[in-house]
mmCIF file as gemmi writes it, N, C-alpha and C atoms, coordinates in Angstrom:
data_model
loop_
_atom_site.group_PDB
_atom_site.id
_atom_site.type_symbol
_atom_site.label_atom_id
_atom_site.label_alt_id
_atom_site.label_comp_id
_atom_site.label_asym_id
_atom_site.label_entity_id
_atom_site.label_seq_id
_atom_site.pdbx_PDB_ins_code
_atom_site.Cartn_x
_atom_site.Cartn_y
_atom_site.Cartn_z
_atom_site.occupancy
_atom_site.B_iso_or_equiv
_atom_site.pdbx_formal_charge
_atom_site.auth_seq_id
_atom_site.auth_asym_id
_atom_site.pdbx_PDB_model_num
ATOM 1 N N . MET Axp A 1 ? 142.607 -46.361 -0.307 1 0 ? 1 A 1
ATOM 2 C CA . MET Axp A 1 ? 143.337 -46.849 0.843 1 0 ? 1 A 1
ATOM 3 C C . MET Axp A 1 ? 143.806 -45.7 1.729 1 0 ? 1 A 1
ATOM 4 N N . ASP Axp A 2 ? 144.23 -44.592 1.116 1 0 ? 2 A 1
ATOM 5 C CA . ASP Axp A 2 ? 144.671 -43.455 1.914 1 0 ? 2 A 1
ATOM 6 C C . ASP Axp A 2 ? 143.548 -42.939 2.798 1 0 ? 2 A 1
ATOM 7 N N . GLU Axp A 3 ? 142.324 -42.936 2.24 1 0 ? 3 A 1
ATOM 8 C CA . GLU Axp A 3 ? 141.181 -42.458 3.017 1 0 ? 3 A 1
ATOM 9 C C . GLU Axp A 3 ? 140.924 -43.362 4.213 1 0 ? 3 A 1
ATOM 10 N N . THR Axp A 4 ? 141.103 -44.662 4.019 1 0 ? 4 A 1
ATOM 11 C CA . THR Axp A 4 ? 140.911 -45.607 5.121 1 0 ? 4 A 1
ATOM 12 C C . THR Axp A 4 ? 141.951 -45.376 6.203 1 0 ? 4 A 1
ATOM 13 N N . ARG Axp A 5 ? 143.191 -45.135 5.793 1 0 ? 5 A 1
ATOM 14 C CA . ARG Axp A 5 ? 144.239 -44.845 6.784 1 0 ? 5 A 1
ATOM 15 C C . ARG Axp A 5 ? 143.908 -43.562 7.559 1 0 ? 5 A 1
ATOM 16 N N . GLU Axp A 6 ? 143.431 -42.562 6.829 1 0 ? 6 A 1
ATOM 17 C CA . GLU Axp A 6 ? 143.068 -41.302 7.497 1 0 ? 6 A 1
ATOM 18 C C . GLU Axp A 6 ? 141.926 -41.518 8.48 1 0 ? 6 A 1
ATOM 19 N N . LEU Axp A 7 ? 140.977 -42.335 8.084 1 0 ? 7 A 1
ATOM 20 C CA . LEU Axp A 7 ? 139.855 -42.627 8.966 1 0 ? 7 A 1
ATOM 21 C C . LEU Axp A 7 ? 140.335 -43.32 10.238 1 0 ? 7 A 1
ATOM 22 N N . LEU Axp A 8 ? 141.202 -44.291 10.076 1 0 ? 8 A 1
ATOM 23 C CA . LEU Axp A 8 ? 141.744 -44.982 11.248 1 0 ? 8 A 1
ATOM 24 C C . LEU Axp A 8 ? 142.624 -44.058 12.084 1 0 ? 8 A 1
ATOM 25 N N . ALA Axp A 9 ? 143.332 -43.151 11.44 1 0 ? 9 A 1
ATOM 26 C CA . ALA Axp A 9 ? 144.174 -42.197 12.165 1 0 ? 9 A 1
ATOM 27 C C . ALA Axp A 9 ? 143.327 -41.261 13.015 1 0 ? 9 A 1
ATOM 28 N N . SER Axp A 10 ? 142.108 -40.982 12.571 1 0 ? 10 A 1
ATOM 29 C CA . SER Axp A 10 ? 141.245 -40.098 13.359 1 0 ? 10 A 1
ATOM 30 C C . SER Axp A 10 ? 140.933 -40.702 14.723 1 0 ? 10 A 1
ATOM 31 N N . VAL Axp A 11 ? 140.923 -42.029 14.784 1 0 ? 11 A 1
ATOM 32 C CA . VAL Axp A 11 ? 140.698 -42.705 16.069 1 0 ? 11 A 1
ATOM 33 C C . VAL Axp A 11 ? 141.912 -42.481 16.97 1 0 ? 11 A 1
ATOM 34 N N . GLN Axp A 12 ? 143.093 -42.648 16.4 1 0 ? 12 A 1
ATOM 35 C CA . GLN Axp A 12 ? 144.311 -42.457 17.19 1 0 ? 12 A 1
ATOM 36 C C . GLN Axp A 12 ? 144.461 -41.001 17.64 1 0 ? 12 A 1
ATOM 37 N N . LYS Axp A 13 ? 144.011 -40.079 16.796 1 0 ? 13 A 1
ATOM 38 C CA . LYS Axp A 13 ? 144.11 -38.65 17.138 1 0 ? 13 A 1
ATOM 39 C C . LYS Axp A 13 ? 143.006 -38.217 18.093 1 0 ? 13 A 1
ATOM 40 N N . ARG Axp A 14 ? 142.086 -39.132 18.325 1 0 ? 14 A 1
ATOM 41 C CA . ARG Axp A 14 ? 140.938 -38.863 19.197 1 0 ? 14 A 1
ATOM 42 C C . ARG Axp A 14 ? 140.122 -37.666 18.719 1 0 ? 14 A 1
ATOM 43 N N . LEU Axp A 15 ? 139.898 -37.616 17.404 1 0 ? 15 A 1
ATOM 44 C CA . LEU Axp A 15 ? 139.07 -36.563 16.836 1 0 ? 15 A 1
ATOM 45 C C . LEU Axp A 15 ? 137.625 -36.777 17.248 1 0 ? 15 A 1
ATOM 46 N N . PRO Axp A 16 ? 136.857 -35.715 17.3 1 0 ? 16 A 1
ATOM 47 C CA . PRO Axp A 16 ? 135.436 -35.877 17.64 1 0 ? 16 A 1
ATOM 48 C C . PRO Axp A 16 ? 134.735 -36.783 16.631 1 0 ? 16 A 1
ATOM 49 N N . CYS Axp A 17 ? 133.778 -37.519 17.11 1 0 ? 17 A 1
ATOM 50 C CA . CYS Axp A 17 ? 133.024 -38.439 16.26 1 0 ? 17 A 1
ATOM 51 C C . CYS Axp A 17 ? 132.408 -37.708 15.07 1 0 ? 17 A 1
ATOM 52 N N . SER Axp A 18 ? 131.945 -36.477 15.282 1 0 ? 18 A 1
ATOM 53 C CA . SER Axp A 18 ? 131.308 -35.731 14.197 1 0 ? 18 A 1
ATOM 54 C C . SER Axp A 18 ? 132.285 -35.478 13.046 1 0 ? 18 A 1
ATOM 55 N N . GLU Axp A 19 ? 133.555 -35.226 13.353 1 0 ? 19 A 1
ATOM 56 C CA . GLU Axp A 19 ? 134.555 -35.018 12.302 1 0 ? 19 A 1
ATOM 57 C C . GLU Axp A 19 ? 134.829 -36.316 11.553 1 0 ? 19 A 1
ATOM 58 N N . THR Axp A 20 ? 134.909 -37.397 12.304 1 0 ? 20 A 1
ATOM 59 C CA . THR Axp A 20 ? 135.151 -38.697 11.688 1 0 ? 20 A 1
ATOM 60 C C . THR Axp A 20 ? 133.967 -39.085 10.811 1 0 ? 20 A 1
ATOM 61 N N . LYS Axp A 21 ? 132.764 -38.825 11.283 1 0 ? 21 A 1
ATOM 62 C CA . LYS Axp A 21 ? 131.562 -39.134 10.508 1 0 ? 21 A 1
ATOM 63 C C . LYS Axp A 21 ? 131.532 -38.317 9.227 1 0 ? 21 A 1
ATOM 64 N N . THR Axp A 22 ? 131.846 -37.037 9.306 1 0 ? 22 A 1
ATOM 65 C CA . THR Axp A 22 ? 131.871 -36.176 8.126 1 0 ? 22 A 1
ATOM 66 C C . THR Axp A 22 ? 132.885 -36.697 7.114 1 0 ? 22 A 1
ATOM 67 N N . PHE Axp A 23 ? 134.067 -37.062 7.588 1 0 ? 23 A 1
ATOM 68 C CA . PHE Axp A 23 ? 135.084 -37.612 6.706 1 0 ? 23 A 1
ATOM 69 C C . PHE Axp A 23 ? 134.579 -38.89 6.043 1 0 ? 23 A 1
ATOM 70 N N . ALA Axp A 24 ? 133.969 -39.776 6.817 1 0 ? 24 A 1
ATOM 71 C CA . ALA Axp A 24 ? 133.463 -41.044 6.291 1 0 ? 24 A 1
ATOM 72 C C . ALA Axp A 24 ? 132.347 -40.804 5.272 1 0 ? 24 A 1
ATOM 73 N N . GLU Axp A 25 ? 131.482 -39.843 5.535 1 0 ? 25 A 1
ATOM 74 C CA . GLU Axp A 25 ? 130.404 -39.517 4.592 1 0 ? 25 A 1
ATOM 75 C C . GLU Axp A 25 ? 130.971 -39.01 3.271 1 0 ? 25 A 1
ATOM 76 N N . THR Axp A 26 ? 131.992 -38.166 3.352 1 0 ? 26 A 1
ATOM 77 C CA . THR Axp A 26 ? 132.643 -37.664 2.143 1 0 ? 26 A 1
ATOM 78 C C . THR Axp A 26 ? 133.264 -38.813 1.362 1 0 ? 26 A 1
ATOM 79 N N . HIS Axp A 27 ? 133.946 -39.685 2.061 1 0 ? 27 A 1
ATOM 80 C CA . HIS Axp A 27 ? 134.576 -40.842 1.43 1 0 ? 27 A 1
ATOM 81 C C . HIS Axp A 27 ? 133.526 -41.75 0.789 1 0 ? 27 A 1
ATOM 82 N N . LEU Axp A 28 ? 132.414 -41.949 1.451 1 0 ? 28 A 1
ATOM 83 C CA . LEU Axp A 28 ? 131.327 -42.759 0.921 1 0 ? 28 A 1
ATOM 84 C C . LEU Axp A 28 ? 130.789 -42.157 -0.374 1 0 ? 28 A 1
ATOM 85 N N . GLY Axp A 29 ? 130.655 -40.854 -0.407 1 0 ? 29 A 1
ATOM 86 C CA . GLY Axp A 29 ? 130.197 -40.179 -1.625 1 0 ? 29 A 1
ATOM 87 C C . GLY Axp A 29 ? 131.144 -40.414 -2.788 1 0 ? 29 A 1
ATOM 88 N N . LEU Axp A 30 ? 132.45 -40.348 -2.509 1 0 ? 30 A 1
ATOM 89 C CA . LEU Axp A 30 ? 133.446 -40.604 -3.559 1 0 ? 30 A 1
ATOM 90 C C . LEU Axp A 30 ? 133.363 -42.041 -4.059 1 0 ? 30 A 1
ATOM 91 N N . ILE Axp A 31 ? 133.196 -42.968 -3.149 1 0 ? 31 A 1
ATOM 92 C CA . ILE Axp A 31 ? 133.081 -44.381 -3.521 1 0 ? 31 A 1
ATOM 93 C C . ILE Axp A 31 ? 131.854 -44.587 -4.409 1 0 ? 31 A 1
ATOM 94 N N . ARG Axp A 32 ? 130.737 -43.98 -4.028 1 0 ? 32 A 1
ATOM 95 C CA . ARG Axp A 32 ? 129.508 -44.145 -4.809 1 0 ? 32 A 1
ATOM 96 C C . ARG Axp A 32 ? 129.646 -43.548 -6.208 1 0 ? 32 A 1
ATOM 97 N N . ARG Axp A 33 ? 130.34 -42.417 -6.319 1 0 ? 33 A 1
ATOM 98 C CA . ARG Axp A 33 ? 130.567 -41.819 -7.646 1 0 ? 33 A 1
ATOM 99 C C . ARG Axp A 33 ? 131.447 -42.721 -8.508 1 0 ? 33 A 1
ATOM 100 N N . LYS Axp A 34 ? 132.484 -43.283 -7.905 1 0 ? 34 A 1
ATOM 101 C CA . LYS Axp A 34 ? 133.368 -44.193 -8.65 1 0 ? 34 A 1
ATOM 102 C C . LYS Axp A 34 ? 132.603 -45.428 -9.123 1 0 ? 34 A 1
ATOM 103 N N . ILE Axp A 35 ? 131.742 -45.965 -8.267 1 0 ? 35 A 1
ATOM 104 C CA . ILE Axp A 35 ? 130.936 -47.123 -8.641 1 0 ? 35 A 1
ATOM 105 C C . ILE Axp A 35 ? 130.027 -46.773 -9.819 1 0 ? 35 A 1
ATOM 106 N N . ALA Axp A 36 ? 129.4 -45.609 -9.781 1 0 ? 36 A 1
ATOM 107 C CA . ALA Axp A 36 ? 128.535 -45.181 -10.888 1 0 ? 36 A 1
ATOM 108 C C . ALA Axp A 36 ? 129.331 -45.048 -12.178 1 0 ? 36 A 1
ATOM 109 N N . GLU Axp A 37 ? 130.528 -44.487 -12.094 1 0 ? 37 A 1
ATOM 110 C CA . GLU Axp A 37 ? 131.38 -44.35 -13.277 1 0 ? 37 A 1
ATOM 111 C C . GLU Axp A 37 ? 131.772 -45.728 -13.822 1 0 ? 37 A 1
ATOM 112 N N . LEU Axp A 38 ? 132.105 -46.648 -12.921 1 0 ? 38 A 1
ATOM 113 C CA . LEU Axp A 38 ? 132.471 -47.995 -13.355 1 0 ? 38 A 1
ATOM 114 C C . LEU Axp A 38 ? 131.288 -48.722 -13.986 1 0 ? 38 A 1
ATOM 115 N N . ARG Axp A 39 ? 130.092 -48.509 -13.465 1 0 ? 39 A 1
ATOM 116 C CA . ARG Axp A 39 ? 128.901 -49.133 -14.064 1 0 ? 39 A 1
ATOM 117 C C . ARG Axp A 39 ? 128.652 -48.59 -15.464 1 0 ? 39 A 1
ATOM 118 N N . ALA Axp A 40 ? 128.843 -47.284 -15.648 1 0 ? 40 A 1
ATOM 119 C CA . ALA Axp A 40 ? 128.682 -46.689 -16.976 1 0 ? 40 A 1
ATOM 120 C C . ALA Axp A 40 ? 129.735 -47.242 -17.932 1 0 ? 40 A 1
ATOM 121 N N . LEU Axp A 41 ? 130.96 -47.373 -17.463 1 0 ? 41 A 1
ATOM 122 C CA . LEU Axp A 41 ? 132.023 -47.942 -18.289 1 0 ? 41 A 1
ATOM 123 C C . LEU Axp A 41 ? 131.71 -49.394 -18.649 1 0 ? 41 A 1
ATOM 124 N N . GLU Axp A 42 ? 131.218 -50.147 -17.677 1 0 ? 42 A 1
ATOM 125 C CA . GLU Axp A 42 ? 130.844 -51.54 -17.925 1 0 ? 42 A 1
ATOM 126 C C . GLU Axp A 42 ? 129.784 -51.619 -19.018 1 0 ? 42 A 1
ATOM 127 N N . ALA Axp A 43 ? 128.776 -50.757 -18.955 1 0 ? 43 A 1
ATOM 128 C CA . ALA Axp A 43 ? 127.713 -50.767 -19.96 1 0 ? 43 A 1
ATOM 129 C C . ALA Axp A 43 ? 128.259 -50.431 -21.341 1 0 ? 43 A 1
ATOM 130 N N . THR Axp A 44 ? 129.171 -49.482 -21.405 1 0 ? 44 A 1
ATOM 131 C CA . THR Axp A 44 ? 129.771 -49.095 -22.681 1 0 ? 44 A 1
ATOM 132 C C . THR Axp A 44 ? 130.575 -50.251 -23.272 1 0 ? 44 A 1
ATOM 133 N N . VAL Axp A 45 ? 131.416 -50.866 -22.466 1 0 ? 45 A 1
ATOM 134 C CA . VAL Axp A 45 ? 132.248 -51.974 -22.954 1 0 ? 45 A 1
ATOM 135 C C . VAL Axp A 45 ? 131.367 -53.159 -23.346 1 0 ? 45 A 1
ATOM 136 N N . ALA Axp A 46 ? 130.348 -53.452 -22.56 1 0 ? 46 A 1
ATOM 137 C CA . ALA Axp A 46 ? 129.436 -54.553 -22.894 1 0 ? 46 A 1
ATOM 138 C C . ALA Axp A 46 ? 128.743 -54.286 -24.221 1 0 ? 46 A 1
ATOM 139 N N . SER Axp A 47 ? 128.352 -53.051 -24.459 1 0 ? 47 A 1
ATOM 140 C CA . SER Axp A 47 ? 127.718 -52.685 -25.719 1 0 ? 47 A 1
ATOM 141 C C . SER Axp A 47 ? 128.676 -52.852 -26.892 1 0 ? 47 A 1
ATOM 142 N N . LEU Axp A 48 ? 129.919 -52.45 -26.69 1 0 ? 48 A 1
ATOM 143 C CA . LEU Axp A 48 ? 130.919 -52.611 -27.739 1 0 ? 48 A 1
ATOM 144 C C . LEU Axp A 48 ? 131.156 -54.082 -28.06 1 0 ? 48 A 1
ATOM 145 N N . VAL Axp A 49 ? 131.272 -54.888 -27.028 1 0 ? 49 A 1
ATOM 146 C CA . VAL Axp A 49 ? 131.494 -56.325 -27.223 1 0 ? 49 A 1
ATOM 147 C C . VAL Axp A 49 ? 130.305 -56.936 -27.961 1 0 ? 49 A 1
ATOM 148 N N . SER Axp A 50 ? 129.109 -56.568 -27.545 1 0 ? 50 A 1
ATOM 149 C CA . SER Axp A 50 ? 127.909 -57.074 -28.203 1 0 ? 50 A 1
ATOM 150 C C . SER Axp A 50 ? 127.869 -56.634 -29.66 1 0 ? 50 A 1
ATOM 151 N N . GLY Axp A 51 ? 128.216 -55.373 -29.918 1 0 ? 51 A 1
ATOM 152 C CA . GLY Axp A 51 ? 128.237 -54.868 -31.287 1 0 ? 51 A 1
ATOM 153 C C . GLY Axp A 51 ? 129.256 -55.595 -32.128 1 0 ? 51 A 1
ATOM 154 N N . CYS Axp A 52 ? 130.359 -55.908 -31.55 1 0 ? 52 A 1
ATOM 155 C CA . CYS Axp A 52 ? 131.404 -56.65 -32.265 1 0 ? 52 A 1
ATOM 156 C C . CYS Axp A 52 ? 130.907 -58.039 -32.638 1 0 ? 52 A 1
ATOM 157 N N . GLU Axp A 53 ? 130.227 -58.679 -31.718 1 0 ? 53 A 1
ATOM 158 C CA . GLU Axp A 53 ? 129.733 -60.028 -31.969 1 0 ? 53 A 1
ATOM 159 C C . GLU Axp A 53 ? 128.694 -60.054 -33.079 1 0 ? 53 A 1
ATOM 160 N N . THR Axp A 54 ? 127.897 -58.992 -33.2 1 0 ? 54 A 1
ATOM 161 C CA . THR Axp A 54 ? 126.804 -58.997 -34.179 1 0 ? 54 A 1
ATOM 162 C C . THR Axp A 54 ? 127.177 -58.375 -35.516 1 0 ? 54 A 1
ATOM 163 N N . THR Axp A 55 ? 128.175 -57.513 -35.556 1 0 ? 55 A 1
ATOM 164 C CA . THR Axp A 55 ? 128.457 -56.808 -36.807 1 0 ? 55 A 1
ATOM 165 C C . THR Axp A 55 ? 129.785 -57.134 -37.468 1 0 ? 55 A 1
ATOM 166 N N . CYS Axp A 56 ? 130.795 -57.454 -36.707 1 0 ? 56 A 1
ATOM 167 C CA . CYS Axp A 56 ? 132.093 -57.586 -37.362 1 0 ? 56 A 1
ATOM 168 C C . CYS Axp A 56 ? 132.945 -58.739 -36.841 1 0 ? 56 A 1
ATOM 169 N N . CYS Axp A 57 ? 132.345 -59.66 -36.182 1 0 ? 57 A 1
ATOM 170 C CA . CYS Axp A 57 ? 133.115 -60.775 -35.645 1 0 ? 57 A 1
ATOM 171 C C . CYS Axp A 57 ? 133.841 -61.503 -36.776 1 0 ? 57 A 1
ATOM 172 N N . ASN Axp A 58 ? 135.123 -61.681 -36.597 1 0 ? 58 A 1
ATOM 173 C CA . ASN Axp A 58 ? 135.998 -62.326 -37.567 1 0 ? 58 A 1
ATOM 174 C C . ASN Axp A 58 ? 136.277 -61.474 -38.797 1 0 ? 58 A 1
ATOM 175 N N . GLY Axp A 59 ? 135.839 -60.209 -38.776 1 0 ? 59 A 1
ATOM 176 C CA . GLY Axp A 59 ? 136.135 -59.328 -39.898 1 0 ? 59 A 1
ATOM 177 C C . GLY Axp A 59 ? 137.488 -58.67 -39.713 1 0 ? 59 A 1
ATOM 178 N N . ALA Axp A 60 ? 137.786 -57.727 -40.598 1 0 ? 60 A 1
ATOM 179 C CA . ALA Axp A 60 ? 139.056 -56.995 -40.516 1 0 ? 60 A 1
ATOM 180 C C . ALA Axp A 60 ? 139.036 -56.044 -39.328 1 0 ? 60 A 1
ATOM 181 N N . ALA Axp A 61 ? 140.175 -55.9 -38.686 1 0 ? 61 A 1
ATOM 182 C CA . ALA Axp A 61 ? 140.264 -55.049 -37.49 1 0 ? 61 A 1
ATOM 183 C C . ALA Axp A 61 ? 139.751 -53.63 -37.714 1 0 ? 61 A 1
ATOM 184 N N . PRO Axp A 62 ? 140.046 -52.97 -38.849 1 0 ? 62 A 1
ATOM 185 C CA . PRO Axp A 62 ? 139.552 -51.597 -39.038 1 0 ? 62 A 1
ATOM 186 C C . PRO Axp A 62 ? 138.031 -51.491 -39.042 1 0 ? 62 A 1
ATOM 187 N N . ASP Axp A 63 ? 137.346 -52.596 -39.316 1 0 ? 63 A 1
ATOM 188 C CA . ASP Axp A 63 ? 135.882 -52.588 -39.334 1 0 ? 63 A 1
ATOM 189 C C . ASP Axp A 63 ? 135.264 -52.845 -37.965 1 0 ? 63 A 1
ATOM 190 N N . CYS Axp A 64 ? 136.08 -53.167 -37.012 1 0 ? 64 A 1
ATOM 191 C CA . CYS Axp A 64 ? 135.58 -53.531 -35.677 1 0 ? 64 A 1
ATOM 192 C C . CYS Axp A 64 ? 134.961 -52.319 -34.981 1 0 ? 64 A 1
ATOM 193 N N . VAL Axp A 65 ? 133.759 -52.495 -34.432 1 0 ? 65 A 1
ATOM 194 C CA . VAL Axp A 65 ? 133.079 -51.39 -33.743 1 0 ? 65 A 1
ATOM 195 C C . VAL Axp A 65 ? 133.844 -50.942 -32.501 1 0 ? 65 A 1
ATOM 196 N N . ILE Axp A 66 ? 134.62 -51.807 -31.939 1 0 ? 66 A 1
ATOM 197 C CA . ILE Axp A 66 ? 135.386 -51.446 -30.743 1 0 ? 66 A 1
ATOM 198 C C . ILE Axp A 66 ? 136.471 -50.427 -31.093 1 0 ? 66 A 1
ATOM 199 N N . LEU Axp A 67 ? 137.008 -50.518 -32.312 1 0 ? 67 A 1
ATOM 200 C CA . LEU Axp A 67 ? 138.101 -49.643 -32.722 1 0 ? 67 A 1
ATOM 201 C C . LEU Axp A 67 ? 137.628 -48.353 -33.387 1 0 ? 67 A 1
ATOM 202 N N . ARG Axp A 68 ? 136.343 -48.242 -33.683 1 0 ? 68 A 1
ATOM 203 C CA . ARG Axp A 68 ? 135.822 -47.029 -34.313 1 0 ? 68 A 1
ATOM 204 C C . ARG Axp A 68 ? 135.813 -45.885 -33.311 1 0 ? 68 A 1
ATOM 205 N N . PRO Axp A 69 ? 136.137 -44.66 -33.777 1 0 ? 69 A 1
ATOM 206 C CA . PRO Axp A 69 ? 136.075 -43.504 -32.863 1 0 ? 69 A 1
ATOM 207 C C . PRO Axp A 69 ? 134.624 -43.21 -32.493 1 0 ? 69 A 1
ATOM 208 N N . GLU Axp A 70 ? 134.448 -42.684 -31.297 1 0 ? 70 A 1
ATOM 209 C CA . GLU Axp A 70 ? 133.122 -42.295 -30.854 1 0 ? 70 A 1
ATOM 210 C C . GLU Axp A 70 ? 132.647 -41.116 -31.697 1 0 ? 70 A 1
ATOM 211 N N . PRO Axp A 71 ? 131.344 -41.052 -32.014 1 0 ? 71 A 1
ATOM 212 C CA . PRO Axp A 71 ? 130.843 -39.945 -32.825 1 0 ? 71 A 1
ATOM 213 C C . PRO Axp A 71 ? 131.037 -38.573 -32.174 1 0 ? 71 A 1
ATOM 214 N N . ASN Axp A 72 ? 130.984 -38.512 -30.832 1 0 ? 72 A 1
ATOM 215 C CA . ASN Axp A 72 ? 131.122 -37.235 -30.128 1 0 ? 72 A 1
ATOM 216 C C . ASN Axp A 72 ? 132.527 -36.951 -29.678 1 0 ? 72 A 1
ATOM 217 N N . ALA Axp A 73 ? 133.483 -37.797 -30.05 1 0 ? 73 A 1
ATOM 218 C CA . ALA Axp A 73 ? 134.871 -37.607 -29.615 1 0 ? 73 A 1
ATOM 219 C C . ALA Axp A 73 ? 135.451 -36.383 -30.317 1 0 ? 73 A 1
ATOM 220 N N . ALA Axp A 74 ? 136.149 -35.579 -29.533 1 0 ? 74 A 1
ATOM 221 C CA . ALA Axp A 74 ? 136.719 -34.352 -30.109 1 0 ? 74 A 1
ATOM 222 C C . ALA Axp A 74 ? 138.168 -34.536 -30.451 1 0 ? 74 A 1
């Protein structure tokens, strides 16, 4: 939201279009990175849910794949 306000403020400040475009391009890049991160998170959570359904559904909580530490976690 702050980026959107800054973008709109550039109109009020009468900044050159090239500066506004550069700002918007940077903001777009950040949005795309966040979307990619969210998609990766979605895939991870979906995998965990699927694993839970196939391996430990209705079992004891300590056996749940969702609660197991990641193998690469430090």
